[in-house]
N, C-alpha and C positions, 0 to 999 in steps of 0.2 A: 782694282777696283775705282769705279768713275765717280760714283756719288756715295758707296756704302760703307763702312767703314770694316774690316778684316773682323770686328765681333759680331758687326750684324749679320754681316753673309754667314758665319758663322753659326750664329744662332739660329738664323735661318735654316740652315741646314740640318740642326740638332731638332729643333723641335717644330717644324714647317711655317713657320710665319715668322715675321717681322713686323712690327711698328715703325712708321717713319712720322713722326710729330712736327706738326706747324707745316708738312709740305707743300699746301699752296696758302698763300698770304691773302691777307682777309679784300686788297682789292678786287683780285683775279677771281674769289670763289664770290663777291657779289656780283660779278659780270656773269657769273656763270648761272646762278641764280635768277639772276635778270632774264637770260634766254631761258631758263628751263621754265619760268612762269609765262612767258610768251608762249610758249610753244605749246602750253597745258592749255592757254586759255584758247588759243588756234584751233587745235584740233583735239581737245577735249572737253570742250564747255559742252556739258547737258549728256557726254553722251552716256546711254546707260546697255552699253552691252559692249564686250570686245572687241576694236575693231581694229585690224594688220598689227603693229606693234604694240597698241596701247590697251591695254588690261585693267577692267576696271575693278574695284574694291568692293567685295563678299564677304561678306560674314564666314568664319570658319570656327577651328578647334584647336587645341592644343592638340591635334595629329595633321594636323593643318590639312584637312581634309574639307578644300573652300573650292578646290577650281571647278569654277560653273555650276556648282549643285548649293552653293550659298545665296543666300539673298543677298540683292543689292543693297549696299549700305545707302551709296545715296547717287545722283547722277553728277557725273564729273569728278567724282572720288578714284582717282586712281592708286593701283597697286603698284606695278609696271611699267616702263616703255622698254620693249626690245628693242636691240640695236640700235639705239639711241644715235648712234653716231651717222645714222642715215638719215634723221633728220634733223639733225642739230650740228652745224657747220663749228661751234664753240666748243662743244663734248668733243667732235671728229680730232680737231686741231689739238686737244687737251691729249687724246690717247695715242697720237701720233709726236708728242711734243717730245723734244731733247732730253728736258726734265725728267717725263716718265718712263721714255725709255731706256734712261741711265738706269736707273735703279734697275729696271726688268733682267737687263744685261750683265746687271751685276748676279744679278741671282738665277738668268738661264744661259746666260751665253751671249757671244756676238751676231749670232742669226736670230730675228726674231719676225713672228707672222703674230699678226694681229687675227684673233679668232673670234671675238664675240664680245657685247658689251651689252648692259640694260644702267637703266636707271628704277632704284628700288624708293619705293613713297613711304612706306608703315606709319600710315597718317595717325594723326593722334587719336586716342580713344578707341581704333578700330583697324591699326592696325593686325594682322594676325601672324603665328609666329611663321617661321619656316625650319621642319623639324631637323633633328640631326641628319647631316650628311655628305659624302665624299665627292664633288662635284664628279669626278671620272666615271662615278657611275654613269650621268650623260652620255658620255662619248671614251666608254671601255674597248673601244674598237682602235682609240688612237696611244702613243706612246704614254704614259705619264708622266710628262715633264715639261705639262703647264702650270704658268703661275697666273694668280686671281689677284686685282688691286682694288681694293676695296676703298673707296675716298668719302669720308664721312662729309656730306655737304650742309649737317645738322651736328651740334652738339650730339654724340652719341650715347645713351645713359644704359642703367639697367631696365631704367622704367621705360623710355620708349624704344627698347629693342634692340639693344648695341649687338654685334656678332663675339660671338663666345667661341672658343677653341678647345680642342684638345691638345697641348703640348705633343710630339712626340708619331702622334697618332698616322702621319702620313709613311711610317716607315711600316705598318700593320698589312700593307699590301689593300686591294678593293675587298671592302664585306657585301654581303649580301644583301644587298637594300629590295625593298617591298610598297605594298599599297601606293594609289593611284596617285601620290606625292612619293619619289623616289626618298626612302629614310630608312635608317636602322633604331628598333627598337631602343628607346633611352636607358630600357631596363639592363641589357647588354653591351653597355658602355661602364669606363671609369670616369661617374659625372663627379669625383672626388675631385678628378685632376685637371678639370676644367678652368680655364683664363678665360676670364668677362674681359672684354675689348672693350672699355669704356674710353673716348677719344673726343677733342675735341675736333671743331669742324677745321675742315682742312688738311686733315691730319690723315694717314694713309697706313692701310694693312694690306701689306703683300703674305698671301698664302699657298701654298703645295696643291695640287691638284689633288691629293691624298688626302689633308689635311680634313679632321671632322669637324665641323662648324654648325653653330645655331643661333638663330634671333627670335628671341621671346615677343611677346604682343605689346602691343604697345598700350599702356595703360594709363600714359600721362597725359598731356594737354599742350604735346608739344611735337612736332612733326618730325621723323628721322628719316629725311631723305639719301640715298648714298648712290653715287655713279660705279660703277663696275666694269673693267674690262680684263679679258682676258688675252693672254699672251701665249704662246708656244715656238720652241727652235725647230720645230717641223710644219711643212705644207702637211694640210690635212688632205686624206686619200679622198678625191673628190667624187670618185664614183661609186666612193657606199654614201653618199646622198649628203654630203657636204659642200657649201660653197665654196668655190676659189679662196686662199684666204690671202691679203694682204702683203706682200714683203715688206717691210718695215725698216730693217735693218741687215743687210750682212757687212760681217768681216769688222761690224762694230762700227758701222757707217751706212749711213741712208743711200739705198741702191743705187746706181747712175742708172741713166735712161738704156742704156742697153743690157743690163741685169735685169730691171724691170722687164723690156721686152722677151727675154730670155726665157722669165720666170712664166709670163703670160705663153709665151709657144711649148713650154713643159706641161702648163695644168691645160692646153689645147689636147697636145698629143695625147693626155692620159682621157680625157672624155670622150674624144672622136672614136 
């Protein structure tokens, strides 16, 4: 183990998630939040429709039916920035930082590919629920070996829509998802087993791609922003519509220029 204890890794393997308290200290967190504020001001001020990776906040319901059908809450109020690492060097640096990759390596092994990233805003009084689902429903053609790292940028509470998970649900395999936003009917889930993951800003939740999770509406006066980045021990099949992934570690170390070149050549051979 590089940073996690054997007990934390065992907990992850058994329950499908683990929380690392105080992963990011206040100065680093404030720097990230400043970078995010500047990006939003530059790219999303007055935005009244989705543009590139910037998705505006719309009204929704408990079923999560909000995408493009709901009413715009207010110009410039965001729900999500997809692929935040493309727009922010600060978040890109965090996604590739040794501190975060050490956690990931302890959970999925010494070969790590970057998969995807986003910022979820969950704005005060307007943040909509994200229904119960497994991330694997979105990329079921892959091996179910990814891990998601969910970093709380603000204190996350039940009132402002913190994450909730069902311990052990990663052992169920993929359940059938439906509706506009891929989800599973809550009536079909053992909600008496739910773990409410309230977290202080700077804490990290890592969970398995098959772990059921949910976040409620933000009914509070406080925003609940989070940085989410997904990692995979395998390169994604580029012929199935995915972009080539970045190799971040191989054998527990950053790849050499030669290894990066070999990776690029392998991707080029598949896409040729």
